[in-house]
N, CA, C, O and the ligand as a Tripos MOL2 file, in Angstrom:
@<TRIPOS>MOLECULE
protein
  225   223    57     0     0
PROTEIN
NO_CHARGES

@<TRIPOS>ATOM
      1 N         198.1900   72.4990   54.3160 N.3       1 MET1
      2 CA        197.7870   73.8930   54.3290 C.3       1 MET1
      3 C         196.8850   74.1720   53.1150 C.2       1 MET1
      4 O         197.3470   74.5970   52.0570 O.2       1 MET1
      5 N         195.6210   73.9240   53.3040 N.am      2 SER2
      6 CA        194.7170   74.1560   52.1890 C.3       2 SER2
      7 C         193.3240   74.5440   52.7070 C.2       2 SER2
      8 O         193.0050   74.4140   53.8890 O.2       2 SER2
      9 N         192.5460   75.0110   51.7880 N.am      3 LYS3
     10 CA        191.2200   75.3940   52.1260 C.3       3 LYS3
     11 C         190.3780   74.0880   52.2420 C.2       3 LYS3
     12 O         190.5390   73.1430   51.4690 O.2       3 LYS3
     13 N         189.5000   74.0950   53.2200 N.am      4 VAL4
     14 CA        188.6560   72.9310   53.4570 C.3       4 VAL4
     15 C         187.2140   73.3960   53.6100 C.2       4 VAL4
     16 O         186.9290   74.5930   53.6370 O.2       4 VAL4
     17 N         186.3200   72.4320   53.7070 N.am      5 ALA5
     18 CA        184.9250   72.7820   53.9150 C.3       5 ALA5
     19 C         184.7720   73.4540   55.2520 C.2       5 ALA5
     20 O         185.4800   73.1050   56.1970 O.2       5 ALA5
     21 N         183.8460   74.4330   55.3690 N.am      6 PRO6
     22 CA        183.6820   75.1500   56.6130 C.3       6 PRO6
     23 C         183.4620   74.2390   57.8000 C.2       6 PRO6
     24 O         182.7590   73.2340   57.6870 O.2       6 PRO6
     25 N         184.0390   74.5650   58.9140 N.am      7 TYR7
     26 CA        183.8580   73.8180   60.1190 C.3       7 TYR7
     27 C         183.8720   74.7570   61.3220 C.2       7 TYR7
     28 O         184.3710   75.8800   61.2390 O.2       7 TYR7
     29 N         183.3310   74.2960   62.4200 N.am      8 HIS8
     30 CA        183.2620   75.1400   63.6370 C.3       8 HIS8
     31 C         183.1830   74.1520   64.8280 C.2       8 HIS8
     32 O         183.1920   72.9340   64.6500 O.2       8 HIS8
     33 N         183.1070   74.7070   66.0030 N.am      9 THR9
     34 CA        182.9530   73.8820   67.1840 C.3       9 THR9
     35 C         181.9400   74.5260   68.1260 C.2       9 THR9
     36 O         181.7950   75.7480   68.1670 O.2       9 THR9
     37 N         181.2510   73.6890   68.8740 N.am     10 ASP10
     38 CA        180.3420   74.1770   69.9180 C.3      10 ASP10
     39 C         180.9190   73.9030   71.3040 C.2      10 ASP10
     40 O         180.3160   74.2390   72.3230 O.2      10 ASP10
     41 N         182.0880   73.2910   71.3190 N.am     11 SER11
     42 CA        182.6420   72.8090   72.5940 C.3      11 SER11
     43 C         183.0830   74.0130   73.4350 C.2      11 SER11
     44 O         183.7400   74.9330   72.9490 O.2      11 SER11
     45 N         182.6950   73.9710   74.7180 N.am     12 LEU12
     46 CA        183.0800   75.0230   75.6540 C.3      12 LEU12
     47 C         184.5410   74.9590   76.0450 C.2      12 LEU12
     48 O         185.0420   75.8010   76.7900 O.2      12 LEU12
     49 N         185.2210   73.9330   75.5230 N.am     13 GLU13
     50 CA        186.6380   73.7540   75.7540 C.3      13 GLU13
     51 C         187.4610   74.8950   75.1030 C.2      13 GLU13
     52 O         188.6160   75.1190   75.4640 O.2      13 GLU13
     53 N         186.8570   75.5900   74.1590 N.am     14 TYR14
     54 CA        187.5900   76.5970   73.4160 C.3      14 TYR14
     55 C         187.1030   77.9970   73.7650 C.2      14 TYR14
     56 O         185.9310   78.2010   74.0810 O.2      14 TYR14
     57 N         188.0290   78.9660   73.7030 N.am     15 PRO15
     58 CA        187.6190   80.3540   74.0240 C.3      15 PRO15
     59 C         186.5940   80.8710   72.9780 C.2      15 PRO15
     60 O         186.5550   80.4160   71.8350 O.2      15 PRO15
     61 N         185.7760   81.8350   73.4260 N.am     16 PRO16
     62 CA        184.7380   82.3640   72.5430 C.3      16 PRO16
     63 C         185.2620   82.8450   71.2190 C.2      16 PRO16
     64 O         184.5790   82.7120   70.2040 O.2      16 PRO16
     65 N         186.4580   83.4020   71.1960 N.am     17 ALA17
     66 CA        187.0050   83.9090   69.9430 C.3      17 ALA17
     67 C         187.2250   82.7870   68.9360 C.2      17 ALA17
     68 O         187.2160   83.0290   67.7290 O.2      17 ALA17
     69 N         187.4230   81.5510   69.4230 N.am     18 HIS18
     70 CA        187.5810   80.4130   68.5500 C.3      18 HIS18
     71 C         186.2170   79.7630   68.2840 C.2      18 HIS18
     72 O         186.0010   79.1650   67.2300 O.2      18 HIS18
     73 N         185.3390   79.8830   69.2130 N.am     19 ARG19
     74 CA        184.0750   79.1490   69.1350 C.3      19 ARG19
     75 C         182.9910   79.9040   68.3590 C.2      19 ARG19
     76 O         182.0900   79.2940   67.7830 O.2      19 ARG19
     77 N         183.0890   81.2370   68.3520 N.am     20 ASN20
     78 CA        181.9910   82.0150   67.7740 C.3      20 ASN20
     79 C         182.2170   82.3460   66.3080 C.2      20 ASN20
     80 O         181.5570   83.2320   65.7640 O.2      20 ASN20
     81 N         183.1270   81.6550   65.6740 N.am     21 VAL21
     82 CA        183.4080   81.8120   64.2750 C.3      21 VAL21
     83 C         183.4730   80.4760   63.6000 C.2      21 VAL21
     84 O         183.4460   79.4420   64.2670 O.2      21 VAL21
     85 N         183.5580   80.4690   62.2680 N.am     22 TYR22
     86 CA        183.8070   79.2250   61.6120 C.3      22 TYR22
     87 C         185.1490   79.3270   60.8600 C.2      22 TYR22
     88 O         185.6250   80.4230   60.5630 O.2      22 TYR22
     89 N         185.7070   78.2390   60.5800 N.am     23 HIS23
     90 CA        187.0280   78.1630   59.9250 C.3      23 HIS23
     91 C         186.8910   77.4570   58.5700 C.2      23 HIS23
     92 O         186.0080   76.6190   58.3870 O.2      23 HIS23
     93 N         187.7560   77.7970   57.6430 N.am     24 ASP24
     94 CA        187.7630   77.0430   56.3780 C.3      24 ASP24
     95 C         189.1920   76.7760   55.8710 C.2      24 ASP24
     96 O         189.4290   76.5670   54.6820 O.2      24 ASP24
     97 N         190.1130   76.7920   56.8160 N.am     25 HIS25
     98 CA        191.5310   76.4090   56.4580 C.3      25 HIS25
     99 C         191.9810   75.3520   57.4650 C.2      25 HIS25
    100 O         191.7210   75.4630   58.6630 O.2      25 HIS25
    101 N         192.6410   74.3580   56.9680 N.am     26 ASP26
    102 CA        193.0770   73.3140   57.9120 C.3      26 ASP26
    103 C         194.3760   73.6850   58.6060 C.2      26 ASP26
    104 O         194.8000   72.9860   59.5260 O.2      26 ASP26
    105 N         195.0250   74.7810   58.1830 N.am     27 ASN27
    106 CA        196.2270   75.2210   58.9010 C.3      27 ASN27
    107 C         195.9790   76.5250   59.7100 C.2      27 ASN27
    108 O         196.9330   77.1900   60.1140 O.2      27 ASN27
    109 N         194.7340   76.8720   59.9340 N.am     28 CYS28
    110 CA        194.4170   78.0120   60.8300 C.3      28 CYS28
    111 C         194.8690   77.6730   62.2320 C.2      28 CYS28
    112 O         194.5860   76.5830   62.7290 O.2      28 CYS28
    113 N         195.5880   78.6190   62.8950 N.am     29 PRO29
    114 CA        196.0810   78.3350   64.2390 C.3      29 PRO29
    115 C         194.9670   77.9710   65.2300 C.2      29 PRO29
    116 O         195.1130   77.0340   66.0140 O.2      29 PRO29
    117 N         193.8380   78.7280   65.1900 N.am     30 ALA30
    118 CA        192.7490   78.4070   66.0690 C.3      30 ALA30
    119 C         192.0120   77.1580   65.6650 C.2      30 ALA30
    120 O         191.6210   76.3360   66.4940 O.2      30 ALA30
    121 N         191.8310   77.0370   64.3330 N.am     31 GLY31
    122 CA        191.1190   75.8480   63.8390 C.3      31 GLY31
    123 C         191.8740   74.5820   64.1450 C.2      31 GLY31
    124 O         191.2830   73.5530   64.4730 O.2      31 GLY31
    125 N         193.1780   74.6610   64.0370 N.am     32 LYS32
    126 CA        194.0100   73.4320   64.3340 C.3      32 LYS32
    127 C         193.8550   72.9340   65.7610 C.2      32 LYS32
    128 O         194.0180   71.7480   66.0490 O.2      32 LYS32
    129 N         193.5300   73.8880   66.6620 N.am     33 LYS33
    130 CA        193.4130   73.4800   68.0680 C.3      33 LYS33
    131 C         192.0730   72.7610   68.3430 C.2      33 LYS33
    132 O         191.8890   72.1360   69.3870 O.2      33 LYS33
    133 N         191.1620   72.8710   67.3840 N.am     34 ILE34
    134 CA        189.8960   72.1150   67.5650 C.3      34 ILE34
    135 C         190.1200   70.6330   67.2750 C.2      34 ILE34
    136 O         190.4940   70.2490   66.1670 O.2      34 ILE34
    137 N         189.8880   69.8280   68.2770 N.am     35 LYS35
    138 CA        190.0670   68.4330   68.1290 C.3      35 LYS35
    139 C         189.0190   67.8620   67.1200 C.2      35 LYS35
    140 O         187.9000   68.3620   67.0050 O.2      35 LYS35
    141 N         189.4300   66.8240   66.4220 N.am     36 GLN36
    142 CA        188.5810   66.2280   65.4350 C.3      36 GLN36
    143 C         187.1700   65.9320   66.0060 C.2      36 GLN36
    144 O         186.1510   66.1650   65.3560 O.2      36 GLN36
    145 N         187.1630   65.4110   67.2470 N.am     37 ALA37
    146 CA        185.8860   65.0340   67.8830 C.3      37 ALA37
    147 C         185.0190   66.2150   68.1270 C.2      37 ALA37
    148 O         183.8050   66.0630   68.2580 O.2      37 ALA37
    149 N         185.5960   67.4160   68.1950 N.am     38 HIS38
    150 CA        184.8250   68.6270   68.5090 C.3      38 HIS38
    151 C         184.4890   69.4080   67.2480 C.2      38 HIS38
    152 O         183.8540   70.4590   67.3350 O.2      38 HIS38
    153 N         184.8810   68.9420   66.1180 N.am     39 ARG39
    154 CA        184.6340   69.6300   64.8820 C.3      39 ARG39
    155 C         183.2210   69.3440   64.3760 C.2      39 ARG39
    156 O         182.7680   68.1990   64.3990 O.2      39 ARG39
    157 N         182.5420   70.3630   63.9290 N.am     40 LYS40
    158 CA        181.2740   70.1210   63.2930 C.3      40 LYS40
    159 C         181.3190   70.8130   61.8900 C.2      40 LYS40
    160 O         181.9600   71.8470   61.7040 O.2      40 LYS40
    161 N         180.6340   70.2100   60.9590 N.am     41 ALA41
    162 CA        180.6350   70.6980   59.6030 C.3      41 ALA41
    163 C         179.7590   71.9160   59.4520 C.2      41 ALA41
    164 O         178.7270   72.0410   60.1120 O.2      41 ALA41
    165 N         180.1790   72.8220   58.5740 N.am     42 GLY42
    166 CA        179.3590   74.0100   58.2740 C.3      42 GLY42
    167 C         179.8080   75.2210   59.0310 C.2      42 GLY42
    168 O         180.6580   75.1620   59.9190 O.2      42 GLY42
    169 N         179.1880   76.3640   58.6360 N.am     43 SER43
    170 CA        179.5680   77.6130   59.2580 C.3      43 SER43
    171 C         178.6480   77.9610   60.4520 C.2      43 SER43
    172 O         178.9880   78.8400   61.2440 O.2      43 SER43
    173 N         177.5280   77.3070   60.5850 N.am     44 ALA44
    174 CA        176.5490   77.6080   61.6510 C.3      44 ALA44
    175 C         176.1640   79.0560   61.7010 C.2      44 ALA44
    176 O         175.8160   79.5620   62.7680 O.2      44 ALA44
    177 N         176.2160   79.7520   60.5670 N.am     45 GLY45
    178 CA        175.8340   81.1320   60.4650 C.3      45 GLY45
    179 C         176.7670   82.0720   61.1870 C.2      45 GLY45
    180 O         176.4200   83.2290   61.4240 O.2      45 GLY45
    181 N         177.9340   81.6020   61.5390 N.am     46 ARG46
    182 CA        178.9100   82.4250   62.2450 C.3      46 ARG46
    183 C         179.7840   83.1910   61.2790 C.2      46 ARG46
    184 O         179.9010   82.8080   60.1150 O.2      46 ARG46
    185 N         180.4160   84.2940   61.7500 N.am     47 PRO47
    186 CA        181.3390   85.0190   60.9200 C.3      47 PRO47
    187 C         182.6140   84.1750   60.6840 C.2      47 PRO47
    188 O         182.9480   83.2980   61.4800 O.2      47 PRO47
    189 N         183.2880   84.4540   59.6110 N.am     48 ARG48
    190 CA        184.5000   83.7700   59.2850 C.3      48 ARG48
    191 C         185.6400   84.2050   60.1930 C.2      48 ARG48
    192 O         185.7900   85.3880   60.4980 O.2      48 ARG48
    193 N         186.4150   83.2670   60.6050 N.am     49 CYS49
    194 CA        187.5760   83.4750   61.4670 C.3      49 CYS49
    195 C         188.5790   84.4860   60.8280 C.2      49 CYS49
    196 O         188.8450   84.3990   59.6300 O.2      49 CYS49
    197 N         189.1080   85.3970   61.5830 N.am     50 ASP50
    198 CA        190.0350   86.3690   61.0270 C.3      50 ASP50
    199 C         191.3260   85.7230   60.5130 C.2      50 ASP50
    200 O         191.9050   86.1650   59.5210 O.2      50 ASP50
    201 N         191.7570   84.6850   61.1990 N.am     51 ASP51
    202 CA        192.9740   84.0090   60.7170 C.3      51 ASP51
    203 C         192.7380   83.3100   59.3760 C.2      51 ASP51
    204 O         193.6080   83.2800   58.5050 O.2      51 ASP51
    205 N         191.5250   82.7450   59.2380 N.am     52 CYS52
    206 CA        191.2150   82.0880   57.9790 C.3      52 CYS52
    207 C         191.1180   83.1850   56.8920 C.2      52 CYS52
    208 O         191.5180   82.9370   55.7540 O.2      52 CYS52
    209 N         190.6110   84.3590   57.2050 N.am     53 LYS53
    210 CA        190.5770   85.4380   56.2210 C.3      53 LYS53
    211 C         191.9800   85.8010   55.7630 C.2      53 LYS53
    212 O         192.2150   86.0120   54.5730 O.2      53 LYS53
    213 N         192.9110   85.8750   56.7060 N.am     54 ASP54
    214 CA        194.2930   86.2020   56.3840 C.3      54 ASP54
    215 C         194.9220   85.1370   55.4890 C.2      54 ASP54
    216 O         195.7480   85.4300   54.6240 O.2      54 ASP54
    217 N         194.5070   83.8960   55.7220 N.am     55 LEU55
    218 CA        195.0710   82.7910   54.9530 C.3      55 LEU55
    219 C         194.5140   82.7550   53.5330 C.2      55 LEU55
    220 O         195.0640   82.0870   52.6570 O.2      55 LEU55
    221 N         193.4320   83.4700   53.3180 N.am     56 GLY56
    222 CA        192.9020   83.5550   51.9620 C.3      56 GLY56
    223 C         191.5780   82.8430   51.7840 C.2      56 GLY56
    224 O         191.0220   82.8390   50.6850 O.2      56 GLY56
    225 ZN        190.2670   79.9670   61.3450 Zn       57 ZN57
@<TRIPOS>BOND
     1     1     2 1
     2     2     3 1
     3     3     4 2
     4     3     5 am
     5     5     6 1
     6     6     7 1
     7     7     8 2
     8     7     9 am
     9     9    10 1
    10    10    11 1
    11    11    12 2
    12    11    13 am
    13    13    14 1
    14    14    15 1
    15    15    16 2
    16    15    17 am
    17    17    18 1
    18    18    19 1
    19    19    20 2
    20    19    21 am
    21    21    22 1
    22    22    23 1
    23    23    24 2
    24    23    25 am
    25    25    26 1
    26    26    27 1
    27    27    28 2
    28    27    29 am
    29    29    30 1
    30    30    31 1
    31    31    32 2
    32    31    33 am
    33    33    34 1
    34    34    35 1
    35    35    36 2
    36    35    37 am
    37    37    38 1
    38    38    39 1
    39    39    40 2
    40    39    41 am
    41    41    42 1
    42    42    43 1
    43    43    44 2
    44    43    45 am
    45    45    46 1
    46    46    47 1
    47    47    48 2
    48    47    49 am
    49    49    50 1
    50    50    51 1
    51    51    52 2
    52    51    53 am
    53    53    54 1
    54    54    55 1
    55    55    56 2
    56    55    57 am
    57    57    58 1
    58    58    59 1
    59    59    60 2
    60    59    61 am
    61    61    62 1
    62    62    63 1
    63    63    64 2
    64    63    65 am
    65    65    66 1
    66    66    67 1
    67    67    68 2
    68    67    69 am
    69    69    70 1
    70    70    71 1
    71    71    72 2
    72    71    73 am
    73    73    74 1
    74    74    75 1
    75    75    76 2
    76    75    77 am
    77    77    78 1
    78    78    79 1
    79    79    80 2
    80    79    81 am
    81    81    82 1
    82    82    83 1
    83    83    84 2
    84    83    85 am
    85    85    86 1
    86    86    87 1
    87    87    88 2
    88    87    89 am
    89    89    90 1
    90    90    91 1
    91    91    92 2
    92    91    93 am
    93    93    94 1
    94    94    95 1
    95    95    96 2
    96    95    97 am
    97    97    98 1
    98    98    99 1
    99    99   100 2
   100    99   101 am
   101   101   102 1
   102   102   103 1
   103   103   104 2
   104   103   105 am
   105   105   106 1
   106   106   107 1
   107   107   108 2
   108   107   109 am
   109   109   110 1
   110   110   111 1
   111   111   112 2
   112   111   113 am
   113   113   114 1
   114   114   115 1
   115   115   116 2
   116   115   117 am
   117   117   118 1
   118   118   119 1
   119   119   120 2
   120   119   121 am
   121   121   122 1
   122   122   123 1
   123   123   124 2
   124   123   125 am
   125   125   126 1
   126   126   127 1
   127   127   128 2
   128   127   129 am
   129   129   130 1
   130   130   131 1
   131   131   132 2
   132   131   133 am
   133   133   134 1
   134   134   135 1
   135   135   136 2
   136   135   137 am
   137   137   138 1
   138   138   139 1
   139   139   140 2
   140   139   141 am
   141   141   142 1
   142   142   143 1
   143   143   144 2
   144   143   145 am
   145   145   146 1
   146   146   147 1
   147   147   148 2
   148   147   149 am
   149   149   150 1
   150   150   151 1
   151   151   152 2
   152   151   153 am
   153   153   154 1
   154   154   155 1
   155   155   156 2
   156   155   157 am
   157   157   158 1
   158   158   159 1
   159   159   160 2
   160   159   161 am
   161   161   162 1
   162   162   163 1
   163   163   164 2
   164   163   165 am
   165   165   166 1
   166   166   167 1
   167   167   168 2
   168   167   169 am
   169   169   170 1
   170   170   171 1
   171   171   172 2
   172   171   173 am
   173   173   174 1
   174   174   175 1
   175   175   176 2
   176   175   177 am
   177   177   178 1
   178   178   179 1
   179   179   180 2
   180   179   181 am
   181   181   182 1
   182   182   183 1
   183   183   184 2
   184   183   185 am
   185   185   186 1
   186   186   187 1
   187   187   188 2
   188   187   189 am
   189   189   190 1
   190   190   191 1
   191   191   192 2
   192   191   193 am
   193   193   194 1
   194   194   195 1
   195   195   196 2
   196   195   197 am
   197   197   198 1
   198   198   199 1
   199   199   200 2
   200   199   201 am
   201   201   202 1
   202   202   203 1
   203   203   204 2
   204   203   205 am
   205   205   206 1
   206   206   207 1
   207   207   208 2
   208   207   209 am
   209   209   210 1
   210   210   211 1
   211   211   212 2
   212   211   213 am
   213   213   214 1
   214   214   215 1
   215   215   216 2
   216   215   217 am
   217   217   218 1
   218   218   219 1
   219   219   220 2
   220   219   221 am
   221   221   222 1
   222   222   223 1
   223   223   224 2
@<TRIPOS>SUBSTRUCTURE
     1 MET1         2 RESIDUE 1 A MET
     2 SER2         6 RESIDUE 1 A SER
     3 LYS3        10 RESIDUE 1 A LYS
     4 VAL4        14 RESIDUE 1 A VAL
     5 ALA5        18 RESIDUE 1 A ALA
     6 PRO6        22 RESIDUE 1 A PRO
     7 TYR7        26 RESIDUE 1 A TYR
     8 HIS8        30 RESIDUE 1 A HIS
     9 THR9        34 RESIDUE 1 A THR
    10 ASP10       38 RESIDUE 1 A ASP
    11 SER11       42 RESIDUE 1 A SER
    12 LEU12       46 RESIDUE 1 A LEU
    13 GLU13       50 RESIDUE 1 A GLU
    14 TYR14       54 RESIDUE 1 A TYR
    15 PRO15       58 RESIDUE 1 A PRO
    16 PRO16       62 RESIDUE 1 A PRO
    17 ALA17       66 RESIDUE 1 A ALA
    18 HIS18       70 RESIDUE 1 A HIS
    19 ARG19       74 RESIDUE 1 A ARG
    20 ASN20       78 RESIDUE 1 A ASN
    21 VAL21       82 RESIDUE 1 A VAL
    22 TYR22       86 RESIDUE 1 A TYR
    23 HIS23       90 RESIDUE 1 A HIS
    24 ASP24       94 RESIDUE 1 A ASP
    25 HIS25       98 RESIDUE 1 A HIS
    26 ASP26      102 RESIDUE 1 A ASP
    27 ASN27      106 RESIDUE 1 A ASN
    28 CYS28      110 RESIDUE 1 A CYS
    29 PRO29      114 RESIDUE 1 A PRO
    30 ALA30      118 RESIDUE 1 A ALA
    31 GLY31      122 RESIDUE 1 A GLY
    32 LYS32      126 RESIDUE 1 A LYS
    33 LYS33      130 RESIDUE 1 A LYS
    34 ILE34      134 RESIDUE 1 A ILE
    35 LYS35      138 RESIDUE 1 A LYS
    36 GLN36      142 RESIDUE 1 A GLN
    37 ALA37      146 RESIDUE 1 A ALA
    38 HIS38      150 RESIDUE 1 A HIS
    39 ARG39      154 RESIDUE 1 A ARG
    40 LYS40      158 RESIDUE 1 A LYS
    41 ALA41      162 RESIDUE 1 A ALA
    42 GLY42      166 RESIDUE 1 A GLY
    43 SER43      170 RESIDUE 1 A SER
    44 ALA44      174 RESIDUE 1 A ALA
    45 GLY45      178 RESIDUE 1 A GLY
    46 ARG46      182 RESIDUE 1 A ARG
    47 PRO47      186 RESIDUE 1 A PRO
    48 ARG48      190 RESIDUE 1 A ARG
    49 CYS49      194 RESIDUE 1 A CYS
    50 ASP50      198 RESIDUE 1 A ASP
    51 ASP51      202 RESIDUE 1 A ASP
    52 CYS52      206 RESIDUE 1 A CYS
    53 LYS53      210 RESIDUE 1 A LYS
    54 ASP54      214 RESIDUE 1 A ASP
    55 LEU55      218 RESIDUE 1 A LEU
    56 GLY56      222 RESIDUE 1 A GLY
    57 ZN57       225 GROUP 0 **** ****
């Protein structure tokens, strides 16, 4: 449970609420559902995930 480098996914496997944001916590509930193979580095100019905001 720690802060990590920003990551996101482009995979249509995930709902838009998970896909249209970036994450920066490895214990984010939505972020954790992104499989390693579907993770991309960076924020892609997306807003930060609300769950990640709550995590700090
Ligand atoms: Zn998140």
